[in-house]
N, CA and C of each residue as an Amber inpcrd file, in Angstrom:
protein
   723
   3.7920000  -3.6490000  46.9100000   4.7050000  -4.5380000  46.1570000
   6.1120000  -3.9290000  46.1560000   7.0930000  -4.7220000  46.5640000
   8.4680000  -4.2510000  46.6400000   9.1320000  -4.3380000  45.2670000
   9.7180000  -3.2360000  44.8200000  10.4030000  -3.2020000  43.5220000
  11.8320000  -3.6790000  43.7240000  12.2390000  -4.7340000  43.0310000
  13.5970000  -5.2780000  43.2070000  14.6440000  -4.4100000  42.5170000
  15.2060000  -3.4860000  43.2420000  16.2210000  -2.5820000  42.6690000
  17.3390000  -2.4410000  43.6890000  18.5690000  -2.5880000  43.2060000
  19.7060000  -2.4730000  44.1060000  20.8740000  -1.8350000  43.3770000
  21.5220000  -0.9500000  44.0880000  22.7020000  -0.3160000  43.4990000
  23.6550000   0.0690000  44.6230000  24.8100000   0.5630000  44.2280000
  25.7970000   0.9990000  45.2020000  26.1490000   2.4660000  45.0070000
  26.9530000   2.9750000  45.8980000  27.3080000   4.3990000  45.8460000
  28.1330000   4.7250000  44.6070000  29.0740000   3.8450000  44.2510000
  29.9500000   4.1300000  43.1100000  29.1590000   4.1700000  41.7900000
  28.2810000   3.1690000  41.4850000  27.4850000   3.2760000  40.2540000
  26.5830000   4.5050000  40.2440000  26.0170000   4.8460000  41.4080000
  25.1490000   6.0230000  41.4690000  25.9260000   7.2960000  41.1590000
  27.1020000   7.4450000  41.7670000  27.9160000   8.6520000  41.5400000
  28.3770000   8.7190000  40.0840000  28.8170000   7.5640000  39.5430000
  29.2740000   7.5390000  38.1510000  28.1460000   7.9250000  37.2030000
  26.9320000   7.4170000  37.4730000  25.7840000   7.7480000  36.6190000
  25.4430000   9.2240000  36.6950000  25.4410000   9.7620000  37.9120000
  25.1400000  11.1910000  38.0680000  26.1650000  12.0490000  37.3290000
  27.4360000  11.6510000  37.4150000  28.4780000  12.4180000  36.7240000
  28.2950000  12.3530000  35.2090000  28.0070000  11.1530000  34.6750000
  27.8290000  11.0130000  33.2310000  26.5950000  11.7620000  32.7390000
  25.5080000  11.6810000  33.4980000  24.2890000  12.4060000  33.1050000
  24.5460000  13.9070000  33.1380000  25.2030000  14.3840000  34.2100000
  25.4950000  15.8150000  34.3070000  26.4050000  16.2700000  33.1750000
  27.4280000  15.4320000  32.8610000  28.3500000  15.7750000  31.7720000
  27.6150000  15.8320000  30.4370000  26.7930000  14.8110000  30.1560000
  26.0850000  14.7760000  28.8770000  25.1320000  15.9400000  28.7080000
  24.3630000  16.2450000  29.7590000  23.4040000  17.3530000  29.6690000
  24.1270000  18.6850000  29.5420000  25.1950000  18.8720000  30.3310000
  25.9330000  20.1400000  30.2900000  26.5480000  20.3920000  28.9200000
  27.2370000  19.3800000  28.3900000  27.8810000  19.5670000  27.0870000
  26.8590000  19.6120000  25.9530000  25.7440000  18.8890000  26.1080000
  24.6850000  18.9790000  25.1080000  24.1010000  20.3800000  25.0420000
  23.8600000  20.9660000  26.2180000  23.3260000  22.3300000  26.2480000
  24.3470000  23.3280000  25.7000000  25.6370000  23.0670000  25.9810000
  26.6650000  23.9630000  25.4410000  26.6830000  23.9090000  23.9130000
  26.5780000  22.7090000  23.3520000  26.5440000  22.5880000  21.8940000
  25.2800000  23.2220000  21.3220000  24.1480000  23.0830000  22.0140000
  22.9270000  23.7710000  21.5770000  23.1320000  25.2800000  21.5700000
  23.8200000  25.7720000  22.6010000  24.1010000  27.2060000  22.6580000
  24.9800000  27.6610000  21.5150000  25.9910000  26.8370000  21.1650000
  26.8540000  27.1730000  20.0290000  26.0520000  27.2000000  18.7360000
  25.1300000  26.2560000  18.5820000  24.2870000  26.2450000  17.3830000
  23.4430000  27.5080000  17.3060000  22.8940000  27.9430000  18.4430000
  22.0940000  29.1660000  18.4540000  22.9530000  30.3840000  18.1110000
  24.1800000  30.4070000  18.6070000  25.0850000  31.5040000  18.2650000
  25.3490000  31.5470000  16.7650000  25.5590000  30.3610000  16.1590000
  25.8190000  30.3110000  14.7270000  24.5760000  30.7250000  13.9330000
  23.3830000  30.3620000  14.4260000  22.1540000  30.8030000  13.7550000
  22.0240000  32.3190000  13.8230000  22.3860000  32.8970000  14.9740000
  22.3390000  34.3590000  15.1020000  23.3440000  35.0090000  14.1570000
  24.5330000  34.3720000  14.0280000  25.5360000  34.9020000  13.1030000
  25.0420000  34.8110000  11.6670000  24.3630000  33.7080000  11.3230000
  23.8190000  33.5630000   9.9680000  22.8020000  34.6600000   9.6810000
  21.9730000  34.9820000  10.6880000  20.9930000  36.0590000  10.5050000
  21.7020000  37.3950000  10.3390000  22.7960000  37.5820000  11.0980000
  23.5500000  38.8410000  10.9790000  24.2080000  38.9460000   9.6110000
  24.7190000  37.8170000   9.1030000  25.3350000  37.8350000   7.7770000
  24.3020000  38.1840000   6.7120000  23.1070000  37.5870000   6.8210000
  22.0550000  37.8700000   5.8460000  21.6690000  39.3390000   5.8830000
  21.5460000  39.8910000   7.0990000  21.1900000  41.3140000   7.2210000
  22.2980000  42.2040000   6.6710000  23.5610000  41.8300000   6.9420000
  24.6850000  42.6260000   6.4540000  24.7730000  42.6010000   4.9390000
  24.4690000  41.4420000   4.3390000  24.5000000  41.3510000   2.8810000
  23.4110000  42.1790000   2.2320000  22.3070000  42.3620000   2.9680000
  21.2080000  43.1670000   2.4260000  21.4600000  44.6600000   2.6110000
  22.3800000  45.0130000   3.5040000  22.6570000  46.4260000   3.7720000
  23.6280000  46.9920000   2.7390000  23.7530000  48.3020000   2.7460000
  24.7150000  48.9570000   1.8550000  26.1290000  48.5480000   2.2490000
  27.0560000  48.4520000   1.2750000  28.4240000  48.0370000   1.6090000
  29.1030000  49.0270000   2.5510000  29.9580000  48.4860000   3.4040000
  30.8150000  49.3200000   4.2370000  31.9730000  49.7940000   3.3650000
  32.1710000  51.0950000   3.2930000  33.2140000  51.6650000   2.4430000
  34.4760000  51.8880000   3.2730000  35.5950000  51.3360000   2.8000000
  36.8710000  51.5280000   3.4770000  37.5520000  52.7890000   2.9450000
  38.1200000  53.5680000   3.8800000  38.8000000  54.8050000   3.4930000
  40.2670000  54.8050000   3.8950000  40.7110000  53.7440000   4.5970000
  42.1200000  53.6780000   4.9670000  42.3610000  53.6760000   6.4570000
  41.3580000  54.0720000   7.2430000  41.5280000  53.9830000   8.6910000
  41.3220000  52.5430000   9.1310000  41.9720000  52.1630000  10.2160000
  41.8230000  50.8000000  10.7200000  40.3870000  50.5600000  11.1710000
  39.7930000  49.4830000  10.6800000  38.4100000  49.1390000  10.9980000
  38.4100000  47.9510000  11.9500000  37.6760000  48.0500000  13.0500000
  37.5930000  46.9540000  14.0060000  36.9450000  45.7390000  13.3440000
  37.4630000  44.5340000  13.6080000  36.9070000  43.3380000  12.9610000
  35.4120000  43.1760000  13.1910000  34.9380000  43.4540000  14.4210000
  33.5170000  43.2540000  14.6990000  32.6260000  44.1860000  13.8900000
  33.1860000  45.2680000  13.4050000  32.4090000  46.1930000  12.5760000
  32.3490000  45.7400000  11.1200000  33.3810000  45.0100000  10.6870000
  33.4920000  44.6810000   9.2610000  33.1460000  43.2420000   8.9290000
  33.4290000  42.2970000   9.8320000  33.3150000  40.8840000   9.4830000
  31.9190000  40.5140000   9.0130000  31.8900000  39.7610000   7.9190000
  30.6820000  39.2250000   7.2940000  29.8200000  40.3040000   6.6570000
  30.3750000  41.4930000   6.4820000  29.6510000  42.5560000   5.7760000
  30.1640000  42.6760000   4.3530000  29.3170000  43.2180000   3.4980000
  29.7820000  43.5740000   2.1600000  30.6710000  44.8090000   2.2870000
  31.7850000  44.7690000   1.5760000  32.7860000  45.8350000   1.6510000
  32.9920000  46.4190000   0.2630000  33.1320000  47.7310000   0.2080000
  33.5220000  48.4190000  -1.0240000  34.7920000  49.2160000  -0.7380000
  35.7470000  49.1210000  -1.6340000  37.0110000  49.8300000  -1.4150000
  37.5980000  50.2300000  -2.7650000  38.1750000  51.4200000  -2.7960000
  38.8300000  51.9520000  -3.9960000  40.3190000  52.0560000  -3.7380000
  41.1070000  51.6220000  -4.6990000  42.5550000  51.6810000  -4.5510000
  43.2470000  50.9350000  -5.6640000  44.4060000  50.3780000  -5.3630000
  45.2120000  49.6990000  -6.3860000  45.7340000  48.3710000  -5.8390000
  45.7580000  47.3690000  -6.7090000  46.3420000  46.0850000  -6.3380000
  47.8630000  46.2000000  -6.2940000  48.4700000  45.5480000  -5.3010000
  49.9290000  45.4290000  -5.2410000  50.2840000  44.2330000  -6.1190000
  50.4990000  44.5080000  -7.3820000  50.5630000  43.4670000  -8.4100000
  51.7510000  42.5260000  -8.2340000  52.8250000  42.9740000  -7.5740000
  54.0180000  42.1410000  -7.4650000  54.0530000  41.3150000  -6.1800000
  52.8830000  41.2110000  -5.4720000  52.8730000  40.4210000  -4.2380000
  51.7020000  39.4340000  -4.2070000  51.5200000  38.6170000  -5.2520000
  50.4700000  37.5900000  -5.1690000  50.9230000  36.4270000  -4.2920000
  49.9580000  35.8140000  -3.6160000  50.1960000  34.6060000  -2.8200000
  49.1220000  33.6050000  -3.2080000  49.5030000  32.3360000  -3.3480000
  48.5720000  31.3020000  -3.7970000  48.3130000  30.2950000  -2.6730000
  47.0650000  30.1580000  -2.2930000  46.6870000  29.1870000  -1.2740000
  46.4590000  27.8360000  -1.9310000  47.2270000  26.8570000  -1.5120000
  47.1980000  25.5360000  -2.1290000  46.0660000  24.6820000  -1.5560000
  45.7670000  23.5870000  -2.2650000  44.7650000  22.6030000  -1.8270000
  43.3870000  23.2280000  -1.6410000  42.9830000  24.0220000  -2.6060000
  41.6470000  24.6160000  -2.6160000  40.8870000  24.1030000  -3.8330000
  40.2430000  22.9310000  -3.7310000  39.5360000  22.3730000  -4.8930000
  38.2790000  23.1660000  -5.2150000  37.8720000  23.0840000  -6.4700000
  36.6580000  23.7490000  -6.9230000  36.0240000  22.8710000  -7.9940000
  34.8000000  22.4290000  -7.7410000  34.1240000  21.5790000  -8.7100000
  34.8610000  20.2940000  -8.9980000  35.5570000  19.7470000  -8.0030000
  36.3050000  18.5160000  -8.1950000  37.6710000  18.6980000  -8.8230000
  38.0600000  19.9320000  -9.0870000  39.3640000  20.2120000  -9.6920000
  40.3030000  20.8180000  -8.6470000  41.5830000  20.4170000  -8.7140000
  42.5800000  20.9690000  -7.8120000  42.9330000  22.3870000  -8.2460000
  43.2370000  23.2240000  -7.2720000  43.5910000  24.5850000  -7.6300000
  44.0160000  25.4240000  -6.4460000  44.0940000  26.7190000  -6.6950000
  44.5730000  27.6870000  -5.7130000  43.5510000  28.8090000  -5.5390000
  43.6220000  29.4620000  -4.3950000  42.9430000  30.7480000  -4.2140000
  44.0130000  31.8320000  -4.2640000  43.7860000  32.8170000  -5.1100000
  44.7430000  33.9060000  -5.2830000  44.4860000  35.0030000  -4.2520000
  45.5150000  35.3020000  -3.4530000  45.4700000  36.4290000  -2.5230000
  46.3830000  37.5270000  -3.0410000  45.9330000  38.7660000  -2.8740000
  46.7550000  39.8860000  -3.3220000  46.4750000  41.1030000  -2.4390000
  47.5270000  41.7820000  -1.9790000  47.3080000  43.0160000  -1.2160000
  46.6780000  44.0860000  -2.0980000  45.8690000  44.9260000  -1.4560000
  45.1790000  46.0070000  -2.1490000  45.3920000  47.2730000  -1.3240000
  46.0210000  48.2640000  -1.9420000  46.2730000  49.5270000  -1.2480000
  45.0150000  50.3900000  -1.2910000  44.5750000  50.8640000  -0.1320000
  43.3350000  51.6340000  -0.0270000  43.6110000  53.0910000  -0.3660000
  43.0500000  53.5310000  -1.4810000  43.2110000  54.9220000  -1.9100000
  44.6690000  55.3230000  -1.9910000  44.9730000  56.4920000  -1.4140000
  46.3520000  56.9740000  -1.3790000  46.9320000  56.8480000   0.0190000
  46.3290000  55.9940000   0.8430000  46.7930000  55.8160000   2.2150000
  47.8880000  54.7510000   2.2600000  48.4130000  54.5320000   3.4670000
  49.4180000  53.4880000   3.6670000  48.7790000  52.1850000   4.1420000
  47.4620000  52.1370000   4.2020000  46.7600000  50.9460000   4.6890000
  46.3730000  50.0580000   3.5220000  46.4800000  48.7490000   3.7440000
  46.1490000  47.7600000   2.7270000  45.1050000  46.7920000   3.2730000
  44.4850000  46.0730000   2.3750000  43.5800000  44.9940000   2.7520000
  43.9050000  43.8080000   1.8620000  43.8760000  42.6190000   2.4440000
  44.1770000  41.4150000   1.6840000  42.9150000  40.9630000   0.9610000
  43.0260000  40.7320000  -0.3410000  41.8750000  40.3870000  -1.1730000
  42.0440000  38.9710000  -1.7260000  41.0200000  38.1490000  -1.5050000
  40.9480000  36.8490000  -2.1720000  40.2940000  37.1040000  -3.5260000
  41.0830000  37.1410000  -4.5850000  40.5900000  37.5840000  -5.8840000
  39.8040000  36.5160000  -6.6120000  40.0800000  35.2290000  -6.3180000
  39.3730000  34.1740000  -7.0180000  40.1660000  32.8810000  -7.0240000
  39.6320000  31.9150000  -7.7530000  40.2240000  30.5720000  -7.8060000
  40.8870000  30.3420000  -9.1510000  42.0410000  29.6610000  -9.1030000
  42.7890000  29.3000000 -10.3020000  43.0000000  27.7880000 -10.3360000
  42.8940000  27.1430000 -11.5020000  43.1580000  25.6990000 -11.5790000
  44.6530000  25.4160000 -11.4760000  44.9750000  24.2620000 -10.9290000
  46.3760000  23.8380000 -10.8500000  46.7830000  23.1440000 -12.1400000
  47.9910000  23.4060000 -12.5880000  48.5350000  22.7110000 -13.7490000
  48.7960000  21.2570000 -13.3510000  48.2030000  20.2700000 -14.0560000
  48.3720000  18.8690000 -13.6430000  49.7950000  18.3530000 -13.8210000
  50.5880000  19.0140000 -14.6520000  51.9570000  18.5640000 -14.8990000
  52.9750000  19.2520000 -13.9890000  52.7240000  20.5020000 -13.6630000
  53.6850000  21.2750000 -12.8730000  52.9160000  22.1200000 -11.8620000
  52.9790000  21.7300000 -10.6020000  52.2280000  22.4190000  -9.5410000
  52.5940000  23.8940000  -9.4440000  53.8360000  24.2350000  -9.7540000
  54.2890000  25.6100000  -9.5700000  54.0690000  26.4770000 -10.8180000
  53.5170000  25.8990000 -11.8630000  53.2110000  26.6880000 -13.0570000
  51.8060000  27.2640000 -12.8860000  51.7240000  28.5530000 -12.6510000
  50.4540000  29.2240000 -12.3840000  49.9100000  29.7940000 -13.6940000
  48.6430000  29.5230000 -13.9620000  48.0160000  30.0560000 -15.1720000
  48.0130000  31.5830000 -15.1430000  48.1900000  32.1820000 -16.3090000
  48.1940000  33.6470000 -16.3970000  46.8100000  34.2050000 -16.0850000
  46.7810000  35.3310000 -15.4510000  45.5240000  36.0140000 -15.1180000
  45.7920000  37.5140000 -15.1410000  44.8070000  38.3000000 -15.5220000
  45.0190000  39.7570000 -15.5570000  44.8070000  40.3800000 -14.1860000
  45.5480000  41.4300000 -13.9250000  45.3450000  42.2590000 -12.7380000
  45.1100000  43.6850000 -13.2270000  43.9760000  44.2820000 -12.8620000
  43.6920000  45.6200000 -13.3780000  44.7280000  46.6420000 -12.9150000
  45.2490000  47.4410000 -13.8400000  46.2010000  48.4820000 -13.4520000
  45.4710000  49.7200000 -12.9450000  46.1750000  50.5220000 -12.2020000
  45.6000000  51.7870000 -11.7680000  44.5360000  51.6200000 -10.6920000
  43.7680000  52.6760000 -10.5150000  42.7700000  52.7330000  -9.4410000
  41.4950000  52.0160000  -9.8680000  41.0350000  51.1150000  -9.0230000
  39.7970000  50.3760000  -9.2810000  38.9820000  50.3390000  -7.9940000
  37.7040000  50.0640000  -8.1440000  36.8200000  49.8560000  -7.0010000
  36.3520000  48.4160000  -7.0170000  36.5190000  47.7260000  -5.9010000
  36.0850000  46.3420000  -5.8030000  35.1040000  46.1940000  -4.6430000
  34.3250000  45.1320000  -4.6940000  33.4120000  44.7890000  -3.6090000
  33.5860000  43.3260000  -3.2510000  33.2410000  42.9980000  -2.0220000
  33.3250000  41.6170000  -1.5860000  32.8490000  41.4640000  -0.1600000
  33.0300000  40.2680000   0.3530000  32.5870000  39.9350000   1.7060000
  33.7950000  39.9000000   2.6250000  33.6930000  40.5780000   3.7730000
  34.7830000  40.5800000   4.7510000  34.7330000  39.3010000   5.5770000
  35.8600000  38.5810000   5.6080000  35.9570000  37.3340000   6.3620000
  37.1980000  37.3730000   7.2520000  37.2170000  36.5490000   8.3050000
  38.4100000  36.5440000   9.1710000  39.6640000  36.1020000   8.4320000
  39.5040000  35.2130000   7.4620000  40.6310000  34.7150000   6.6850000
  40.0790000  34.1190000   5.3920000  40.9630000  33.6220000   4.5690000
  40.5440000  33.0260000   3.2920000  40.3390000  31.5200000   3.4120000
  40.1860000  31.0420000   4.6440000  40.0250000  29.6080000   4.8870000
  41.3180000  29.0140000   5.3950000  41.2300000  28.2850000   6.5050000
  42.4340000  27.6880000   7.0940000  42.4100000  26.1730000   6.9180000
  43.5800000  25.6350000   6.5880000  43.7570000  24.1930000   6.4790000
  44.7310000  23.7290000   7.5600000  44.6440000  22.4470000   7.9020000
  45.5850000  21.8670000   8.8440000  46.9840000  21.9400000   8.2590000
  47.9020000  22.5290000   9.0130000  49.2680000  22.7090000   8.5410000
  50.1540000  21.6130000   9.1140000  50.7350000  20.7920000   8.2610000
  51.6590000  19.7550000   8.6830000  53.0820000  20.2150000   8.4020000
  53.9060000  20.1750000   9.4170000  55.2870000  20.5990000   9.2380000
  55.4060000  22.1140000   9.2480000  56.5930000  22.5620000   8.9160000
  56.8730000  23.9970000   8.8920000  56.2090000  24.6460000   7.6850000
  55.4900000  25.7620000   7.8890000  54.8780000  26.4330000   6.7380000
  55.9250000  27.0510000   5.8300000  55.5930000  27.1140000   4.5490000
  56.4900000  27.7660000   3.5890000  56.5640000  29.2500000   3.9000000
  57.7340000  29.8360000   3.6820000  57.9040000  31.2610000   3.9650000
  57.0850000  32.0810000   2.9680000  56.5300000  33.1630000   3.4750000
  55.7410000  34.0460000   2.6200000  56.6620000  34.9650000   1.8360000
  56.4580000  34.9740000   0.5450000  57.2030000  35.8330000  -0.3620000
  56.3310000  36.0260000  -1.5950000  56.6410000  36.9400000  -2.4630000
  55.8480000  37.1020000  -3.6850000  55.7870000  35.8020000  -4.4830000
  54.5810000  35.4450000  -4.9340000  54.3260000  34.2490000  -5.7420000
  54.4800000  32.9470000  -4.9500000  54.4860000  33.0170000  -3.6220000
  54.6300000  31.8060000  -2.8130000  53.3580000  30.9620000  -2.8940000
  53.5360000  29.6350000  -2.8530000  52.4130000  28.6930000  -2.7540000
  52.4120000  28.1530000  -1.3230000  51.3720000  28.4830000  -0.5830000
  51.3210000  28.1550000   0.8420000  49.9670000  27.5320000   1.1800000
  49.8940000  26.9310000   2.3680000  48.6310000  26.3600000   2.8280000
  47.7210000  27.4400000   3.4010000  48.2980000  28.3510000   4.1690000
  47.5240000  29.3760000   4.8510000  48.2730000  30.7000000   4.8110000
  47.5260000  31.7870000   4.8110000  48.1220000  33.1250000   4.8800000
  47.0900000  34.0590000   5.4890000  47.3600000  34.5270000   6.6850000
  46.4830000  35.4710000   7.3620000  46.9530000  36.8910000   7.0950000
  46.0640000  37.8810000   7.2750000  46.4960000  39.2640000   7.0480000
  47.7350000  39.6400000   7.8510000  47.8220000  39.1700000   9.1170000
  48.9900000  39.5150000   9.9280000  50.2550000  38.8500000   9.4020000
  50.1060000  37.6720000   8.7850000  51.2720000  37.0110000   8.1860000
  51.8090000  37.8200000   7.0070000  50.8980000  38.2590000   6.1570000
  51.3120000  39.0430000   4.9840000  51.8540000  40.4030000   5.4320000
  51.2880000  40.9550000   6.4970000  51.7920000  42.2330000   7.0150000
  53.2420000  42.0950000   7.4750000  53.5510000  41.0130000   8.1890000
  54.9290000  40.8000000   8.6440000  55.8730000  40.6030000   7.4640000
  55.4170000  39.8560000   6.4540000  56.2880000  39.5470000   5.3220000
  56.5370000  40.7660000   4.4360000  55.5500000  41.6260000   4.3060000
  55.6680000  42.7750000   3.4000000  56.1050000  44.0530000   4.1020000
  55.8800000  44.1390000   5.4190000  56.1370000  45.3770000   6.1360000
  55.0620000  46.4280000   5.9290000  53.9260000  46.0190000   5.3460000
  52.8270000  46.9340000   5.0820000  51.7780000  46.8410000   6.1920000
  50.9770000  47.8800000   6.3220000  49.8700000  47.8860000   7.2810000
  48.6310000  47.2970000   6.6170000  47.9490000  46.3940000   7.3240000
  46.7860000  45.7100000   6.7630000  45.5840000  45.8130000   7.6940000
  44.3970000  45.8400000   7.0820000  43.1690000  45.6630000   7.8460000
  43.1440000  44.2280000   8.3790000  42.4910000  43.9920000   9.5310000
  42.5360000  42.6610000  10.1580000  41.5080000  41.6760000   9.6080000
  41.2700000  41.7150000   8.3160000  40.3250000  40.7840000   7.6850000
  40.6780000  40.6490000   6.2170000  40.0400000  39.6920000   5.5730000
  40.2390000  39.4340000   4.1450000  38.9480000  39.7650000   3.4140000
  39.0610000  40.3800000   2.2440000  37.8930000  40.6140000   1.3920000
  37.8130000  39.4920000   0.3660000  36.7300000  38.7640000   0.3900000
  36.4670000  37.7340000  -0.6200000  35.7600000  38.4280000  -1.7860000
  36.5070000  38.7290000  -2.8190000  36.0080000  39.5770000  -3.9030000
  34.8520000  38.9210000  -4.6530000  33.8310000  39.7120000  -4.9000000
  32.6760000  39.2510000  -5.6780000  32.4470000  40.0970000  -6.9220000
  33.0170000  41.2950000  -6.9770000  32.7730000  42.1990000  -8.1060000
  33.6690000  41.8590000  -9.2860000  33.2680000  42.2980000 -10.4540000
  34.0500000  42.0930000 -11.6760000  35.2210000  43.0640000 -11.7060000
  36.3360000  42.6010000 -12.3000000  37.4800000  43.4910000 -12.4660000
  38.2270000  43.2000000 -13.7710000  37.5660000  42.5020000 -14.6950000
  38.1920000  42.2010000 -15.9800000  38.9100000  40.8690000 -16.0150000
  38.9560000  40.1590000 -14.8740000  39.6530000  38.8730000 -14.8500000
  38.6890000  37.6910000 -14.9130000  37.4210000  37.9760000 -15.1840000
  36.4250000  36.9050000 -15.2590000  36.8080000  35.9340000 -16.3870000
  36.5800000  34.6620000 -16.1360000  36.9870000  33.6430000 -17.0860000
  38.3290000  33.0500000 -16.7230000  39.1800000  33.8480000 -16.0830000
  40.4670000  33.3580000 -15.6120000  40.4250000  33.0700000 -14.1170000
  39.7330000  33.9300000 -13.3850000  39.5800000  33.7540000 -11.9400000
  38.1250000  33.4140000 -11.6460000  37.9030000  32.3030000 -10.9710000
  36.5500000  31.8450000 -10.6550000  36.1500000  32.4160000  -9.2950000
  34.9470000  32.9880000  -9.2210000  34.4880000  33.5990000  -7.9680000
  33.1490000  33.0380000  -7.5070000  32.9080000  31.7710000  -7.7630000
  31.6760000  31.1700000  -7.2570000  31.9260000  30.6520000  -5.8380000
  32.1300000  31.6110000  -4.9350000  32.4770000  31.2770000  -3.5600000
  31.3460000  30.4990000  -2.8860000  31.6760000  29.4400000  -2.1410000
  30.6250000  28.7220000  -1.4090000  30.0810000  29.5750000  -0.2750000
  28.8240000  29.3430000   0.0730000  28.2310000  30.0650000   1.1970000
  28.9870000  29.6880000   2.4680000  29.1250000  30.6200000   3.4060000
  29.8340000  30.3110000   4.6600000  29.1950000  29.1310000   5.3840000
  30.0090000  28.1400000   5.7230000  29.5330000  26.9940000   6.4980000
  29.8130000  27.2690000   7.9660000  28.7730000  27.6100000   8.7060000
  28.9390000  27.9910000  10.0990000  28.8920000  26.8030000  11.0440000
  28.5970000  25.6240000  10.5400000  28.6470000  24.4260000  11.3670000
  27.4720000  24.2400000  12.2980000  26.2880000  24.7880000  11.9590000
  25.1190000  24.6390000  12.8290000  24.7510000  23.1660000  12.9710000
  24.6960000  22.4480000  11.8600000  24.3290000  21.0280000  11.9180000
  25.3580000  20.2180000  12.6990000  26.6220000  20.5970000  12.6130000
  27.6650000  19.8900000  13.3620000  27.4200000  20.0260000  14.8620000
  27.1140000  21.2430000  15.3050000  26.8660000  21.4540000  16.7400000
  25.6120000  20.7010000  17.1930000  24.6040000  20.6790000  16.3570000
  23.3890000  19.9470000  16.7250000  23.6710000  18.4440000  16.8200000
  24.4940000  17.9510000  15.9110000  24.8660000  16.5430000  15.9640000
  25.6380000  16.2050000  17.2290000  26.5720000  17.0870000  17.6040000
  27.3260000  16.8680000  18.8350000  26.3990000  16.9270000  20.0500000
  25.4380000  17.8560000  20.0370000  24.4940000  17.9590000  21.1510000
  23.7050000  16.6590000  21.2900000  23.2490000  16.1100000  20.1720000
  22.4980000  14.8540000  20.2130000  23.3420000  13.7400000  20.8270000
  24.6200000  13.6840000  20.4660000  25.4940000  12.6390000  20.9900000
  25.6650000  12.7670000  22.5030000  25.8150000  14.0010000  22.9940000
  25.9800000  14.1900000  24.4370000  24.6860000  13.8510000  25.1870000
  23.5460000  14.2600000  24.6400000  22.2820000  13.8940000  25.2860000
  22.0890000  12.3800000  25.2690000  22.4760000  11.7500000  24.1650000
  22.3610000  10.2950000  24.0770000  23.2300000   9.6160000  25.1280000
  24.4100000  10.1750000  25.3930000  25.2690000   9.6220000  26.4430000
  24.5690000   9.6920000  27.7950000  23.9380000  10.8410000  28.0780000
  23.2510000  10.9980000  29.3590000  22.1120000   9.9900000  29.4920000
  21.3210000   9.8360000  28.4390000  20.1940000   8.8950000  28.4840000
  20.6980000   7.4610000  28.6140000  21.7410000   7.1260000  27.8730000
  22.2890000   5.7660000  27.9260000  22.8150000   5.4410000  29.3170000
  23.5230000   6.3890000  29.9280000  24.0530000   6.1640000  31.2770000
  22.9170000   5.9440000  32.2750000  21.8540000   6.7540000  32.1600000
  20.7200000   6.6080000  33.0790000  20.0120000   5.2710000  32.8830000
  19.7790000   4.8840000  31.6260000  19.1030000   3.6070000  31.3610000
  19.9520000   2.4230000  31.8180000  21.2590000   2.5140000  31.6030000
  22.1430000   1.4410000  32.0570000  22.0880000   1.3080000  33.5760000
  22.0490000   2.4450000  34.2690000  21.9490000   2.4350000  35.7280000
  20.6650000   1.7450000  36.1750000  19.5420000   2.0680000  35.5160000
  18.2710000   1.4430000  35.8830000  18.2780000  -0.0600000  35.6080000
  18.7100000  -0.4460000  34.4020000  18.6940000  -1.8660000  34.0350000
  19.5860000  -2.6760000  34.9640000  20.8100000  -2.1820000  35.2060000
  21.7330000  -2.9290000  36.0710000  21.2130000  -2.9870000  37.5010000
  20.5420000  -1.9230000  37.9570000  19.9800000  -1.9290000  39.3080000
  18.8640000  -2.9440000  39.4550000  17.9820000  -3.0450000  38.4560000
  16.8970000  -4.0270000  38.5090000  17.4400000  -5.4640000  38.4450000
  18.4930000  -5.6490000  37.6130000  19.0680000  -6.9870000  37.5240000
  19.6770000  -7.4120000  38.8520000  20.3860000  -6.4970000  39.4890000
  20.9670000  -6.8150000  40.7980000  19.8710000  -7.0830000  41.8280000
  18.8210000  -6.2830000  41.7430000  17.7260000  -6.4550000  42.6880000
  17.0580000  -7.8130000  42.5490000  16.8540000  -8.2450000  41.3040000
  16.2090000  -9.5480000  41.0890000  17.1030000 -10.7030000  41.5650000
  18.4280000 -10.5370000  41.4020000  19.3320000 -11.6060000  41.8070000
  19.3800000 -11.7750000  43.3140000  19.1810000 -10.6510000  44.0350000
  19.2900000 -10.7070000  45.5030000  17.9490000 -10.8690000  46.1960000
  16.8550000 -10.8040000  45.4220000  15.5150000 -10.9090000  46.0480000
  15.1090000 -12.3770000  46.2540000
């Protein structure tokens, strides 16, 4: 029995290209999801391990990122920076960043100390919060940054008490002239500012489900292209038979 199927070179090539594209990008997204799962396992293991103690020497990011960090030193109290558009529990607010001098060295680390609510009447009126004087020991999670938002237009210049969208350690280093570790500590330990600074940090969202969703879409494209090729080929075959 002859199967009525007909196609041309152009539909065949287009289908092969679409199937190859969908499968390739689907597998790439699956690979990204697996990488994020491995990172999640590494974060869990790092959180269970003893904290990495900073002494003032430059620490490579791959050694510190996503690990618990312990550091002793002093806050640079006159250089707070406020990250804008950081809601918490449905309330508008800021994340407070502050340089922290490590021991008696010249090296600093940028610390995300916690969340502050925004004044509904005056955006630039920052609620008072205590900063511990003298030498203190803090702990937290090392992250690449304190969270990045899409920046529209020219960013505000970094200066003490500035309200900005984003601030990376290298940005604060340029603005202050100080040496910084290449990561941010998301503080989790108490320092006397509890009640004023909120530290219920959300768990890191590594985007595993996002990559899986993208992979499904690419595989669906490949299957759809193949099925369309078959259906259109059979229809052409029946018309010419």
